[in-house]
C-alpha positions in Angstrom: -12.1 -13.8 4.0 -9.4 -12.4 1.7 -6.1 -11.2 3.1 -4.9 -7.9 1.6 -1.2 -6.9 1.2 -0.8 -3.3 0.2 1.3 -2.7 -3.0 5.1 -2.4 -3.0 7.6 -0.5 -5.0 11.2 -1.9 -5.7 13.8 0.7 -4.7 17.5 0.9 -4.4 19.0 1.9 -1.1 20.0 5.5 -0.4 23.4 6.5 -1.6 24.3 5.7 -5.1 27.2 4.1 -6.9 27.5 1.2 -9.2 26.6 -1.6 -6.8 23.7 0.2 -5.1 22.1 0.7 -8.5 21.7 -3.1 -8.9 20.2 -3.8 -5.5 16.5 -3.4 -5.1 14.3 -4.0 -2.1 10.5 -3.9 -1.9 9.1 -0.9 0.0 5.4 -1.0 1.1 3.1 1.8 0.2 0.1 2.6 2.4 -3.5 2.9 1.3 -5.5 5.5 3.1 -9.3 5.3 3.1 -11.0 8.7 3.6 -14.7 7.9 3.6 -14.5 5.5 0.6 -11.9 7.5 -1.3 -8.6 5.5 -1.4 -5.2 7.2 -1.8 -1.8 5.5 -2.2 0.8 7.1 0.0 4.4 6.0 0.9 4.4 7.2 4.5 1.2 8.8 5.8 1.7 11.8 8.1 0.1 11.9 11.6 -2.6 14.3 10.3 -3.4 11.8 7.5 -3.7 9.0 10.0 -6.0 11.1 12.2 -8.3 12.2 9.3 -8.5 8.7 7.8 -11.4 6.3 8.1 -8.8 3.5 7.9 -5.1 3.1 6.9 -3.7 -0.1 5.4 0.0 0.3 6.2 2.5 -1.0 3.8 4.3 -4.1 4.9 1.4 -5.5 6.8 -1.5 -7.9 6.0 -5.2 -7.2 6.6 -8.3 -9.4 6.5 -11.0 -7.7 4.4 -14.4 -8.6 3.3 -15.4 -9.1 -0.3 -17.0 -5.6 -0.6 -13.8 -3.9 0.7 -11.7 -6.1 -1.7 -13.8 -4.9 -4.6 -13.5 -1.3 -3.5 -9.7 -1.5 -3.1 -9.3 -3.0 -6.6 -11.6 -0.4 -8.1 -9.8 2.5 -6.4 -7.3 2.9 -9.3 -4.2 2.7 -7.0 -2.5 -0.3 -8.7 -4.2 -2.9 -6.5 -5.1 -6.1 -8.3 -6.1 -9.7 -7.4 -2.4 -10.4 -6.8 -2.6 -8.2 -3.6 -5.0 -10.7 -2.1 -4.7 -14.3 -0.9 
C-alpha cells in the first residue's frame, strides 16, 4: 500500500531581517476529507476536525489504498506522485 505524506510549504521563521529571509523550513499542510471533498488547510480548527470524515495532518505519514491515492491526486490540492512512496 502507498504511504502518503501531505504537501509542505517552505517558509521563513517569524520575525524578519536579512538572515531570516534566507532561512526556509518546510511546514506541513493538512488535507481534510469531508465526504470525498478534499481541502488543503494549514492548521485545521477543532470544528473542522469534528466535521471531517478524515484529516491527514501535515508532518505525518499515512498508509492509503490505491483508490484513496487516486482521489487525493485528483483533488487539485497540489498532491502528486511525489507525495507517495
